[in-house]
C-alpha positions as a printed Julia matrix, in Angstrom:
229×3 Matrix{Float64}:
 135.96  -29.26  80.61
 133.66  -32.04  79.61
 132.01  -35.32  80.57
 133.63  -38.72  80.75
 128.51  -50.27  79.29
 128.01  -52.05  81.64
 126.8   -55.54  81.29
 128.22  -58.79  82.25
 131.74  -59.96  81.66
 131.03  -63.55  80.78
 133.36  -65.45  78.48
 130.46  -66.21  76.2
 130.01  -62.54  75.48
 133.63  -62.21  74.53
 133.62  -65.19  72.19
 130.41  -64.05  70.53
 131.62  -60.5   70.01
 132.08  -59.86  66.31
 134.88  -58.24  64.42
 135.58  -58.38  60.71
 138.27  -55.91  59.85
 141.85  -55.19  60.83
 141.54  -56.37  64.42
 139.61  -59.56  63.69
 142.73  -61.73  63.29
 144.21  -60.43  66.51
 140.87  -60.85  68.26
 140.7   -64.49  67.1
 144.23  -65.15  68.38
 143.37  -63.55  71.76
 140.19  -65.65  72.04
 142.24  -68.76  71.41
 144.63  -67.78  74.22
 141.69  -67.13  76.55
 140.19  -70.56  75.81
 143.48  -72.16  76.71
 143.89  -70.05  79.83
 140.91  -68.02  81.1
 143.23  -66.17  83.48
 145.57  -64.88  80.75
 145.39  -61.14  81.49
 147.49  -60.23  78.45
 145.0   -62.0   76.16
 142.12  -59.98  77.52
 144.1   -56.76  76.96
 144.96  -57.86  73.41
 141.36  -58.75  72.71
 140.18  -55.32  73.93
 142.66  -53.56  71.7
 141.62  -55.68  68.69
 137.91  -55.07  69.32
 138.52  -51.33  69.63
 140.16  -51.44  66.22
 137.02  -53.12  64.92
 134.86  -50.46  66.51
 133.24  -52.85  68.97
 133.44  -50.63  72.09
 131.08  -52.86  74.12
 133.16  -55.97  73.48
 136.35  -54.07  74.1
 135.05  -52.79  77.45
 134.0   -56.33  78.45
 137.43  -57.7   77.6
 139.25  -54.88  79.35
 137.07  -55.33  82.44
 138.26  -58.92  82.64
 141.87  -57.59  82.43
 141.28  -55.15  85.26
 139.68  -57.83  87.33
 142.89  -59.82  87.03
 145.11  -56.69  87.31
 143.08  -54.36  89.6
 146.02  -52.02  90.25
 146.78  -51.27  86.6
 145.87  -47.54  86.54
 146.53  -47.23  82.81
 144.1   -50.0   81.93
 141.52  -48.61  84.36
 141.75  -45.2   82.71
 141.29  -46.78  79.37
 138.28  -48.73  80.63
 136.69  -45.6   82.06
 137.19  -43.95  78.69
 135.43  -46.84  76.95
 132.44  -46.63  79.27
 132.34  -42.86  78.79
 132.42  -43.26  75.03
 129.62  -45.78  75.22
 127.56  -43.5   77.38
 128.09  -40.55  75.05
 127.18  -42.68  72.06
 124.03  -43.88  73.82
 123.23  -40.22  74.62
 123.26  -39.45  70.92
 120.95  -42.38  70.28
 118.61  -41.16  73.01
 118.26  -37.78  71.26
 117.45  -39.54  67.96
 114.94  -41.8   69.71
 113.29  -38.8   71.4
 112.83  -37.15  67.98
 111.38  -40.35  66.59
 109.06  -40.64  69.57
 107.78  -37.08  69.12
 107.16  -37.71  65.42
 105.29  -40.96  66.15
 103.14  -39.22  68.74
 102.27  -36.43  66.31
 101.47  -38.96  63.6
  99.18  -40.78  65.98
  97.26  -37.64  66.82
  96.84  -36.77  63.1
  95.81  -40.31  62.17
  93.25  -40.47  65.02
  91.79  -37.13  64.03
  91.37  -38.13  60.39
  90.0   -41.61  61.02
  86.24  -41.95  60.55
  83.95  -44.05  62.7
  83.63  -46.5   59.81
  87.35  -47.16  59.65
  88.48  -50.76  60.01
  89.66  -51.95  63.43
  93.29  -51.94  62.37
  93.34  -48.33  61.22
  96.11  -45.74  60.99
  95.75  -44.85  64.63
  96.39  -48.45  65.66
  99.4   -48.74  63.36
 100.99  -45.43  64.45
 100.14  -46.22  68.06
 102.11  -49.46  67.82
 105.05  -47.65  66.25
 104.95  -45.06  69.04
 104.94  -47.8   71.65
 107.94  -49.5   70.02
 109.82  -46.2   69.86
 109.08  -45.4   73.51
 110.24  -48.89  74.59
 113.5   -48.36  72.7
 113.88  -44.93  74.3
 113.41  -46.44  77.74
 115.99  -49.15  77.02
 118.5   -46.59  75.7
 118.06  -44.42  78.85
 118.78  -47.48  80.99
 121.84  -48.4   78.97
 123.12  -44.87  79.01
 122.74  -44.67  82.8
 124.54  -48.02  83.21
 127.39  -46.87  80.95
 127.92  -43.68  83.03
 127.54  -45.63  86.3
 130.26  -48.02  85.13
 132.51  -45.09  84.21
 132.03  -43.58  87.64
 132.79  -46.88  89.35
 136.02  -47.38  87.4
 137.08  -43.78  88.18
 136.5   -44.46  91.85
 138.92  -47.39  91.58
 141.49  -45.11  89.96
 141.14  -42.51  92.73
 141.47  -45.26  95.34
 144.86  -46.15  93.88
 146.11  -42.56  94.03
 143.76  -40.19  95.93
 146.2   -37.3   95.6
 146.09  -37.34  91.79
 144.26  -34.13  90.87
 143.38  -35.35  87.38
 141.92  -38.55  88.75
 139.69  -36.5   91.06
 138.61  -34.32  88.12
 137.79  -37.32  85.97
 135.78  -38.87  88.84
 133.86  -35.58  89.24
 133.0   -35.53  85.54
 132.04  -39.18  85.51
 129.84  -38.8   88.6
 128.19  -35.73  87.16
 127.29  -37.68  83.99
 125.91  -40.45  86.12
 123.73  -37.99  88.04
 125.64  -38.53  91.3
 125.93  -34.91  92.43
 127.24  -35.8   95.92
 130.23  -37.69  94.56
 130.86  -35.12  91.83
 130.95  -32.25  94.31
 133.31  -34.13  96.63
 135.71  -35.04  93.82
 135.64  -31.54  92.36
 136.41  -30.03  95.8
 139.37  -32.4   96.17
 140.58  -31.39  92.69
 140.49  -27.71  93.61
 142.33  -28.43  96.85
 145.0   -30.46  95.11
 145.4   -28.11  92.11
 144.21  -24.61  93.19
 146.3   -22.93  90.47
 145.11  -25.19  87.65
 143.6   -23.19  84.73
 140.36  -25.14  85.11
 140.05  -24.62  88.87
 137.79  -21.57  88.47
 135.45  -23.43  86.13
 135.39  -26.43  88.49
 134.37  -24.1   91.32
 131.49  -22.91  89.16
 130.47  -26.5   88.52
 130.48  -27.18  92.3
 128.15  -24.26  92.92
 125.87  -25.24  90.03
 125.66  -28.81  91.37
 124.89  -27.52  94.84
 122.12  -25.33  93.52
 120.56  -28.12  91.44
 120.79  -30.51  94.38
 118.92  -28.31  96.81
 115.3   -29.31  97.36
 112.82  -27.04  95.7
 110.75  -24.99  98.14
 107.08  -24.57  97.41
 105.93  -21.03  96.79
 103.14  -19.69  99.04
  99.76  -20.49  97.58
 101.38  -22.74  94.94
């Protein structure tokens, strides 16, 4: 029981997306097809597959989003797209943890450097250098947070489209619940999880999903101030 990027979908992004291994030849062919016919849905699907082979998840998601715009009722492609956005969000989450560690190290280095620096130190001393590094690290962390949130928001949006196609699909409701939870949308997550339990009460994961519903309800309740606090 686990969790499942955004950006524009301009043609320029697709043509600038790199790829230099097995999928690059197929990607080049797909781009040629798109240049000839920007509404060639199959070409976008082929490009997405090729870019996934090259490890370019962002480019693959962009191409597949074009495909689903042209083929909005293709549930298989939508599920694949949701998976790409989820993978991007999870990857960004890992990068956030690394950036947080770097930020903490930079902050510690700044404190040490400031403490050791004498009043006669030059204007551009260790504290200024480490301070600049800390600022750069924090800026990167902020950007990663925003990208991660956008990735998970995109995954939630795509899963909503899947549910709209077949609202009685229990797995689709479960996937939406997980995506919404990752995006921090507790209201949507709870609603989707409740529908999953209703559609599949005997599913092995139903009990765990019920626990998730209660946990989300608890975390969503406003905190009451303690007397005298």
